[in-house]
C-alpha positions in Angstrom: -235.0 -42.2 -40.9 -231.5 -41.0 -41.9 -230.6 -42.2 -45.4 -227.2 -42.7 -46.7 -225.5 -43.5 -50.1 -222.1 -45.2 -50.6 -220.2 -44.3 -53.8 -217.1 -46.4 -54.6 -214.7 -45.1 -57.2 -212.5 -47.2 -59.4 -212.3 -48.9 -62.8 -210.9 -51.9 -61.0 -214.2 -52.5 -59.3 -216.3 -52.2 -62.5 -214.1 -54.7 -64.4 -214.2 -57.2 -61.7 -210.5 -56.9 -60.7 -211.3 -56.4 -57.0 -214.4 -57.1 -54.9 -215.9 -54.1 -53.3 -215.7 -55.1 -49.6 -215.7 -51.4 -48.4 -219.4 -51.0 -49.0 -220.2 -54.1 -47.0 -218.3 -52.8 -44.0 -219.6 -49.3 -44.2 -223.2 -50.5 -44.6 -222.9 -52.7 -41.4 -221.4 -49.8 -39.3 -223.9 -47.2 -40.4 -226.8 -49.6 -39.7 -225.5 -50.0 -36.2 -226.0 -46.3 -35.5 -229.4 -46.2 -37.1 -228.5 -44.9 -40.6 -230.0 -46.8 -43.4 -228.1 -47.2 -46.7 -230.5 -46.3 -49.5 -228.1 -47.1 -52.4 -224.6 -48.3 -53.3 -223.1 -46.9 -56.5 -219.8 -47.8 -58.2 -218.4 -45.4 -60.7 -215.4 -45.2 -62.9 -212.3 -42.9 -62.5 -214.0 -40.3 -64.7 -214.6 -36.6 -63.6 -218.1 -36.3 -65.1 -219.2 -39.6 -63.8 -218.1 -38.8 -60.3 -219.6 -35.4 -60.4 -222.9 -36.6 -61.7 -223.0 -39.3 -58.9 -222.4 -36.7 -56.2 -225.1 -34.4 -57.6 -227.7 -37.2 -57.8 -226.8 -38.7 -54.3 -227.1 -35.3 -52.7 -230.7 -35.0 -53.9 -231.6 -38.4 -52.4 -230.0 -38.8 -49.0 -228.7 -37.1 -45.9 -225.2 -38.7 -46.0 -222.9 -39.7 -48.9 -219.7 -41.7 -48.2 -217.3 -41.9 -51.0 -214.3 -44.4 -51.1 -211.4 -44.4 -53.5 -209.7 -42.0 -55.9 -207.5 -40.4 -53.3 -204.1 -41.7 -54.4 -201.1 -39.6 -55.6 -201.4 -40.6 -59.3 -203.1 -38.7 -62.1 -206.1 -41.1 -62.2 -207.0 -40.2 -58.7 -209.3 -37.3 -59.3 -211.8 -37.4 -56.3 -210.4 -34.3 -54.5 -210.5 -32.0 -57.5 -214.0 -33.3 -58.5 -215.2 -32.5 -54.9 -213.8 -29.0 -55.5 -215.8 -28.6 -58.7 -218.9 -30.0 -56.9 -218.5 -27.6 -54.0 -217.3 -24.6 -55.9 -214.0 -24.9 -53.9 -210.3 -24.9 -54.5 -207.6 -27.2 -53.2 -205.2 -25.9 -50.6 -202.3 -27.3 -48.8 -203.0 -28.6 -45.3 -200.0 -28.3 -43.1 -201.0 -31.1 -40.6 -201.5 -33.6 -43.5 -198.2 -32.5 -45.0 -196.4 -33.1 -41.8 -198.0 -36.5 -41.4 -196.9 -37.5 -44.9 -193.3 -36.5 -44.2 -193.4 -38.5 -40.9 -194.7 -41.7 -42.7 -192.1 -41.4 -45.4 -189.3 -41.0 -42.9 -190.5 -43.9 -40.8 -191.4 -46.5 -43.4 -189.7 -45.9 -46.7 -186.1 -45.3 -48.0 -187.4 -43.5 -51.1 -187.4 -39.7 -51.5 -190.6 -37.8 -51.1 -191.8 -37.1 -54.6 -194.0 -34.2 -55.7 -196.8 -36.6 -56.4 -196.8 -37.7 -52.7 -196.9 -34.1 -51.6 -200.0 -33.7 -53.7 -201.8 -35.8 -51.0 -201.6 -32.8 -48.7 -203.9 -30.8 -51.0 -207.5 -30.8 -49.9 -210.6 -28.7 -50.5 -210.4 -25.5 -48.4 -213.8 -26.2 -46.8 -213.1 -29.8 -45.8 -212.6 -31.0 -42.3 -209.7 -33.4 -42.2 -210.2 -37.0 -40.9 -206.9 -38.1 -39.8 -205.5 -41.3 -41.5 -203.0 -42.7 -39.1 -202.1 -45.6 -41.5 -201.7 -43.8 -44.8 -201.0 -40.5 -46.7 -204.5 -39.9 -48.0 -206.6 -38.1 -45.4 -210.3 -38.6 -45.1 -212.5 -35.5 -45.6 -215.8 -34.3 -44.1 -217.6 -31.8 -46.4 -221.2 -30.4 -46.6 -223.5 -29.1 -49.2 -227.2 -28.1 -49.0 -227.5 -29.9 -45.5 -226.1 -33.2 -46.9 -222.9 -34.5 -45.4 -220.3 -35.8 -47.9 -217.4 -37.9 -46.6 -214.5 -39.0 -48.7 -212.4 -41.9 -47.5 -209.3 -43.8 -49.0 -210.2 -47.0 -50.9 -207.6 -49.1 -49.0 -209.7 -51.3 -46.7 -207.7 -51.1 -43.5 -207.1 -47.3 -43.8 -210.9 -46.7 -44.5 -212.0 -48.8 -41.5 -209.6 -47.0 -39.2 -210.9 -43.7 -40.2 -214.5 -44.9 -39.9 -214.0 -46.1 -36.4 -211.9 -43.2 -35.1 -213.3 -40.3 -36.9 -216.5 -40.8 -39.0 -218.8 -42.8 -36.7 -218.4 -40.6 -33.5 -219.1 -37.5 -35.7 -222.2 -39.1 -37.3 -223.5 -39.9 -33.9 -223.3 -36.4 -32.8 -224.7 -35.0 -36.1 -227.7 -37.2 -36.7 -230.5 -38.0 -34.3 -231.3 -41.4 -35.9 -233.7 -44.1 -34.7 -232.3 -47.3 -33.4 -232.1 -50.2 -35.8 -232.0 -53.7 -34.3 -231.0 -56.9 -36.1 -230.8 -60.3 -34.6 -229.8 -63.3 -36.7 -230.3 -66.9 -36.0 -227.8 -69.4 -37.5 -229.2 -72.8 -38.7 -227.4 -75.8 -40.3 -228.6 -78.8 -42.2 -232.0 -77.7 -43.5 -233.0 -75.9 -46.7 -234.8 -72.6 -46.9 -238.1 -74.1 -48.1 -238.4 -76.7 -45.3 -237.6 -74.0 -42.7 -240.2 -71.7 -44.2 -242.8 -74.6 -44.0 -241.9 -75.2 -40.3 -242.3 -71.5 -39.2 -245.3 -70.6 -41.4 -247.8 -70.1 -38.6 -245.2 -68.1 -36.6 -244.2 -66.0 -39.6 -247.8 -65.1 -40.5 -248.5 -63.8 -37.0 -245.2 -61.8 -36.8 -245.9 -58.1 -36.0 -245.7 -55.8 -38.9 -243.0 -53.7 -37.2 -240.7 -56.7 -37.3 -239.3 -58.0 -40.7 -238.0 -61.4 -41.3 -235.3 -62.2 -43.9 -234.0 -65.5 -45.1 -230.3 -65.5 -45.9 -229.4 -68.9 -47.3 -225.9 -70.0 -48.3 -224.4 -73.5 -48.9 -225.6 -75.8 -46.3 -226.8 -73.1 -43.8 -229.6 -70.5 -43.5 -229.5 -67.4 -41.5 -232.9 -65.9 -40.3 -232.7 -62.2 -39.6 -235.3 -60.3 -37.6 -235.2 -56.5 -37.9 -237.1 -53.6 -36.4 -236.7 -49.8 -36.1 -237.8 -47.7 -33.1 -236.7 -44.5 -31.4 -236.5 -46.4 -28.1 -233.8 -49.0 -28.0 -235.2 -51.1 -25.1 -238.6 -51.3 -26.8 -237.3 -52.6 -30.2 -234.9 -55.1 -28.5 -237.6 -56.5 -26.3 -239.9 -57.0 -29.2 -237.4 -58.6 -31.4 -235.9 -60.8 -28.7 -239.3 -62.0 -27.8 -240.1 -63.2 -31.3 -236.5 -64.6 -31.7 -237.0 -66.8 -28.6 -240.2 -68.3 -30.2 -238.4 -68.9 -33.4 -235.4 -70.6 -31.8 -237.9 -73.0 -29.9 -239.5 -73.9 -33.2 -236.1 -74.6 -35.0 -234.2 -75.9 -31.9 -232.8 -79.0 -33.6 -231.0 -77.1 -36.3 -230.0 -73.9 -34.4 -226.3 -73.4 -33.6 -226.5 -69.9 -32.2 -226.6 -66.2 -33.1 -224.6 -64.4 -35.8 -224.2 -61.4 -33.5 -222.4 -63.7 -30.9 -220.2 -66.1 -32.8 -220.3 -67.9 -36.1 -219.8 -71.6 -36.2 -216.0 -71.4 -36.7 -215.7 -69.1 -33.7 -217.9 -71.5 -31.6 -215.6 -74.4 -32.5 -212.5 -72.3 -31.6 -213.9 -71.2 -28.3 -214.9 -74.8 -27.3 -211.6 -76.2 -28.2 -209.7 -73.6 -26.4 -211.9 -73.9 -23.4 -211.6 -77.7 -23.4 -207.8 -77.4 -24.1 -208.2 -79.7 -27.2 -206.4 -79.7 -30.5 -207.5 -80.0 -34.2 -205.9 -81.2 -37.4 -207.2 -81.5 -40.9 -206.8 -83.8 -44.0 -208.6 -82.1 -46.8 -208.7 -83.8 -50.3 -211.7 -82.5 -52.2 -212.0 -79.3 -50.1 -208.4 -78.4 -50.9 -207.7 -76.3 -47.8 -211.0 -74.4 -47.6 -211.7 -75.6 -44.1 -208.2 -74.6 -43.0 -208.6 -71.1 -44.6 -211.7 -70.4 -42.4 -210.1 -71.7 -39.3 -207.0 -69.7 -39.6 -209.0 -66.6 -40.3 -209.8 -66.8 -36.6 -207.1 -64.6 -34.7 -206.6 -67.2 -31.9 -206.4 -70.3 -34.1 -202.8 -71.1 -33.0 -204.1 -72.1 -29.6 -205.9 -75.2 -30.9 -205.2 -75.7 -34.6 -202.0 -77.8 -35.2 -201.8 -78.3 -38.9 -203.3 -79.5 -42.1 -202.4 -81.7 -45.1 -204.0 -81.7 -48.5 -203.5 -85.2 -49.9 -205.0 -84.5 -53.2 -203.1 -87.3 -55.0 -203.8 -91.0 -54.0 -200.1 -91.5 -53.5 -199.9 -88.7 -50.9 -202.7 -90.3 -49.0 -200.6 -93.6 -48.8 -197.0 -92.3 -48.5 -197.4 -89.2 -46.3 -200.8 -89.7 -44.6 -200.1 -93.5 -44.3 -203.6 -94.6 -45.4 -203.4 -98.3 -46.1 -203.3 -98.9 -49.8 -205.4 -102.1 -49.3 -208.3 -99.9 -48.0 -208.1 -97.7 -51.1 -207.9 -100.7 -53.5 -210.9 -102.4 -51.9 -213.3 -99.4 -51.4 -211.8 -96.8 -53.8 -210.3 -93.4 -52.8 -213.7 -91.8 -52.4 -215.4 -93.9 -49.7 -216.4 -93.9 -46.2 -213.6 -96.3 -45.3 -210.9 -94.0 -46.8 -212.4 -90.8 -45.2 -212.3 -92.5 -41.8 -208.8 -93.7 -42.4 -207.6 -90.2 -43.4 -209.2 -88.7 -40.2 -207.5 -91.2 -37.9 -204.1 -90.9 -39.6 -204.4 -87.1 -39.4 -205.1 -87.4 -35.8 -202.1 -89.6 -35.4 -199.7 -87.6 -37.7 -200.4 -84.4 -35.9 -201.1 -85.8 -32.4 -204.4 -84.0 -32.1 -207.6 -84.6 -30.2 -209.8 -84.1 -33.2 -209.2 -84.5 -36.9 -211.5 -83.8 -39.9 -211.1 -85.3 -43.3 -212.8 -84.9 -46.7 -212.7 -86.9 -49.8 -215.0 -86.6 -52.7 -215.7 -85.8 -56.3 -216.2 -82.1 -56.8 -216.1 -82.3 -60.6 -216.2 -81.2 -63.2 -215.3 -84.7 -64.7 -216.3 -88.0 -63.4 -212.7 -89.2 -63.3 -211.8 -92.8 -62.2 -214.1 -92.9 -59.3 -217.4 -94.8 -59.2 -219.0 -92.0 -57.2 -220.9 -89.4 -59.2 -220.0 -85.7 -59.2 -221.0 -84.0 -56.0 -220.5 -87.0 -53.7 -218.4 -86.3 -50.7 -217.4 -88.3 -47.5 -216.6 -86.4 -44.4 -215.1 -88.1 -41.3 -214.4 -86.7 -37.8 -211.9 -88.4 -35.5 -212.4 -87.6 -31.9 -211.3 -88.9 -28.5 -214.3 -91.1 -28.6 -213.6 -92.7 -32.0 -214.3 -91.9 -35.6 -217.6 -91.2 -37.4 -218.4 -90.3 -41.0 -221.2 -89.3 -43.4 -221.8 -89.4 -47.1 -223.3 -86.4 -48.8 -224.4 -85.4 -52.3 -224.0 -81.8 -53.0 -224.6 -81.7 -56.7 -222.9 -79.2 -59.1 -221.0 -77.0 -59.8 -217.6 -77.5 -58.2 -217.7 -74.3 -56.1 -221.0 -75.4 -54.6 -219.6 -78.9 -53.7 -216.6 -77.4 -51.9 -218.5 -74.7 -50.1 -221.2 -77.2 -48.9 -218.6 -79.8 -47.8 -216.8 -77.1 -45.9 -219.9 -76.0 -44.1 -221.0 -79.5 -43.4 -217.6 -80.4 -41.9 -217.9 -77.6 -39.4 -221.4 -78.7 -38.5 -220.2 -82.3 -37.9 -217.1 -81.1 -36.0 -219.2 -78.9 -33.7 -221.6 -81.7 -32.9 -218.7 -84.1 -32.0 -216.9 -81.5 -29.8 -220.2 -81.0 -27.9 -220.5 -84.7 -27.4 -217.2 -85.2 -25.8 
């Protein structure tokens, strides 16, 4: 097994100013080519800290990928630290220098400053990994048979270099086994109940196949993993067990993560059926719309959304009858259904989703306790709604309501 370690450099990660998404991406991509991530380390912009991390990682693994610290400012010290680690010196790379000049000429009106030219300095032993989208090049270096790769911390630059340069080189360099994952997506049942239902199957699972429960708000992913030198053998074994698992949990299964998540399934169905969608989100505050518009083809089916947070917006813009609110209160089945129908009418869509509830932290004027949410779906066949209690805290309520709304919407689309 080829082992890798990821080192992310930056004080901004350690103080919580940004989230380290780079390690998530790199881990997934390495896993696809049979390289197992042994450890992920975050270090501050400090020479001794980085140097120690490189020394330690080099003793543990076959591959070290470092992100961050490649900028033109004084706090970006990764390249010099690599020189100290390798016993190397910085030299000017003519190709990188030419690339920097081209980028400045194409995309900026500012003069090329000495700090920017500093980007063209790289360890003399490094192989340059071309960064088409930025001035900081990626670098491939080696010491004591361990490969060290340095990549910029900007996510879209890092991803581009990984796809274009790093992954093809790693496939050639390492003869790694095939790692196969398959993940079943389930909705509407908790982890404990699922474990009870599949107990007999799980106890008889071959030792070469590992099961992982990956729960989140309102959904549980079940991942089967196995490793083998032969791709066909490992796929056959995992797929066989996954088919059995899917039969056991058929009523709560919505598909496989490797294919499409629930938002993508909804998008595909709406596009296929040439149907449209609108939203009226009160307690979820746009969380559903955010996940829908993350889908690149959303404009083909998603018409628009309204966030009628205040009661007067529900009546004045969404045109919910005030008499319904007065009689049933703003957090009720009747209001949720009215919101969905009015959204459907306002945006002239085939489907509409509405949410109204009490996400907390205070009780407010409603009679419904914190965590209560009503979700309604208006479809060509009418309107349906459900009441849920998601508990606390506020973030949990919003996340679970969002997931449940997708689950309900998918079921309605499949019906019609």
